[in-house]
N, C-alpha and C positions, 0 to 999 in steps of 0.2 A: 447567907445560908439560913441563919437563925430565924429570919423574918419568914422565910418560905416554910420551914417546919412548923413554926407556930401556927401559920394559916392552915396547914394540913391537919394538925392535931385538932384545931378548933373545928374544922370541917367534920372530922371523924366523930368528935364528941357530939356535934349537932345532929348527926344522923342515928346516933345510938341511944341518947338519953331520951326519956319520956316527955320532958317539958321543955318549953322555950327554945325549941329547935332553931327556928329561924333567927332568933335574936342572937344566939351563939354563932349561928352560921354568918351573920352580918359582921361579927367581929373577925371571923376567918377572911371574909371578902375584903375587909379593910387592910389586913396584912397582906393579902394576895395582891391588892392594887399597888401597895408599896413595893412589893417585889417586882412587878412588871414595870413600874415607873422607873426603876433603877436600871433597866436593861438598855434603853436606846443609846447611851454612850458607847457601850461595847460594840453595837452594830455600826454605829457612825465611824468607829476606829477602823473597821475593815470595809468602809465604804458600802455597806449594805443599808441603803436608804429604805428600801421596802420593809424589811424587818424592824427597823428603828420606828417607822410610822405605825406598823402593825402593833408593836408593843405598847405605844401610846394609846391606841384604840382599845387594846385589851385592858390596859389600866383604867381607862374611862368606864369600860363595861363593868369592871369589878366595883368601881365606885357606885354605879347604878345599882348594882346587886346589893350593896351596903343599904342604901335607902329603901330599896324595895323589900328587903327582908325586915327592916324595922317597921315599915308602914304596914306590911301584910305578914304578921308573925305566924299565921296559921296556914299560909299558902302551901299547898302540896306540890305545885309546880316549881316553886323556888327551892323546895327541899330536893326535888328531883335533880335540879341543875347543881345544887351543892353536892349531891351524891355523885354526879357525873365528874365534878372537880376532884372529889376524893379519889375516885378510881383512876382518872387520868394522871392526877398529881402523884400518886403512889407508884404509878407505873413509870412515869417520866423522870421524876427527880432523883431516884437512886442512880440513874445513868448520868444525870447532870451534875450531881454533887458528889458521887462516889467514883473515884478514879478507876477503881478495879472494874466495875461494871461498864463505865464509859469507855475505858481503853478496849475492853473485850468486844464491845459492840462496834467501835471504830475499826479494830483489826479485822472483824468479820466482814464488814462493808467494804474495806479496802481490798481485801483478798478477792471477794466475789466481783468487785468492779474490774480488778486487773484480769481475773479469770474470763470475764465476759468479753473484755477487749481482745484477749488472746484468741478466744474462740472465734471472733470475727476477723482474725488475721492481723490485728494491730499489735506490734511488738511491745506491749506494756510491761513494765517491771514494777514490782512492789518493793518499796524500800522503807520498812517501817510503816508509818501512816502516810507515806507519800506514794504516789504513782508517777513514774517516769515513762515519757513517751516522747522519742525524738529530741532528747535533751531538754524537753520542757516537763516540769513537774508540778503537781498540785497536792496539797495537803488535805487529807480527809479529817474533817473535825466533826463533832457531835451534830452539828446542824446539817451535816451531809448524810446522816443516817435515816432522816425521816422519822425519828423517835417522837418529835412533837406532834406531828399529824397522827401517828399511830396511836399515841396516848389520847389525843383528843377523840378520835372515833371510837376507841375502847371505852372511854368514859361515857360517851353519849349512848352507845349501843347497850351497855350493860346497866345504865341508869333508867332506861325506859321501862314503863310498866307494860311488859309484853311477855308472852309465853317464852320460857328459856330457849326453846328450839329456834324461834324467830329471832331472838337476840343473837343466838350463835351463828345463824345464817347471815345476819347483818354484819357480824364481826368477820366472818370468812370472806364476805364480799368487799370488805374495806381494808382491813389491817394487812393481810398478806399481799393484797394488790398494791397498796401503798408502798410496801417494802420492795417489791420487784420493780415497780415504776421508778423508784428512787435510785436503784441500781442502774437502770437504764439512763436516767438523768446524769448520774455521775460519769457513766460511759461517754455520753454525748458531749459533756463539758470537757473531758479529758481528750477526746478525739478531736474536737474543735480546736482546742489549745495546742495539742501536740502536732497537728497537721496545719495549724494556722489557717483555718478555713476563712477567717474574717480579718486576716492581716494582723497587724500589731495589737489590735483591740480584741482579739479572738476570745480571750478569757472573759473580759468584761461583757462582751455581747452574748456570749454563750451562757454564762453564769448569771449575770444580773439582769439580762433582758429575756432572752429566749427561754431559759430554764425557769425563770420566775413566772413567765406567761403560761408555759406549758404546765407547770405544777399547779397553778391557780385553776386552770381549765380542768385538769384531772381531778382535783379536789371537789370541784363543784359537781362533776359527773358522778364521782363516787358518793358524794352526799345525796345526790338524786336517787341512786340505787338504794342507799340506806333508807331514805324516806319511803320508797316503794315497799320495802320489806317491813319497815317499822313506821307506819303512819303515826304511831304514838309520839314519835319524835316531832313530827309536824305539829301535833296538838300542843306539845310543850313550848314550841317556838311561838305559836300563834297566842298561847295564854301569856307568854312573856311579852310579846309585842303589845298586847292588849294593856298590860300592866304599865308599860312604858308610855302608852298614849294617854292613859289616865293620869300619869304623873305630870304630863304636860298641861 
């Protein structure tokens, strides 16, 4: 946890001080890389290979950001990406590291998932952070709330150099939609498991295969919508890609 907060504090300092912004940001990205590099064992413990591999790629991206910030200390694009990390980080990590906020979000998502199933006629029961259906139960954890994706899109939309109204529209087109789609995702997984749609491997197929594919497609489509509303985000990505090509 301490590594994480050090990185966020360095990011915050980088965007508010008048000089050496990107060099300080590079230090923050170094700690950020270390944080994500420590996450794969957790996901491997719960047999989530997709997120374990994703964490490795996120860590490698952060390492690239370290070198890019050192090489281009005056880059405005890199500063915007650091700003996105600050916004997204300070939204996500209170839920991830403070049990009060994390438990409140889990409780809310669990209740709404059970309510949605009941609305469709499935006799689901909420038991704390568990949902029970036909004697099968799943536990809702923080990763089931969609907070990571919501934090990412919040950071990106509010870091872009665009008029406030367009940034707000991009936020409304992404974050609330992610939240609703995530509830539907949880309902699908619980229904598939509770009714054993895919036999004895119902949970694995629903959670680790179909839900992962569906979530990935949904995030790409939401990103496309955000790009249409905020072409400035596309410009940021193109500038970053150009810097990475130069590095090669």
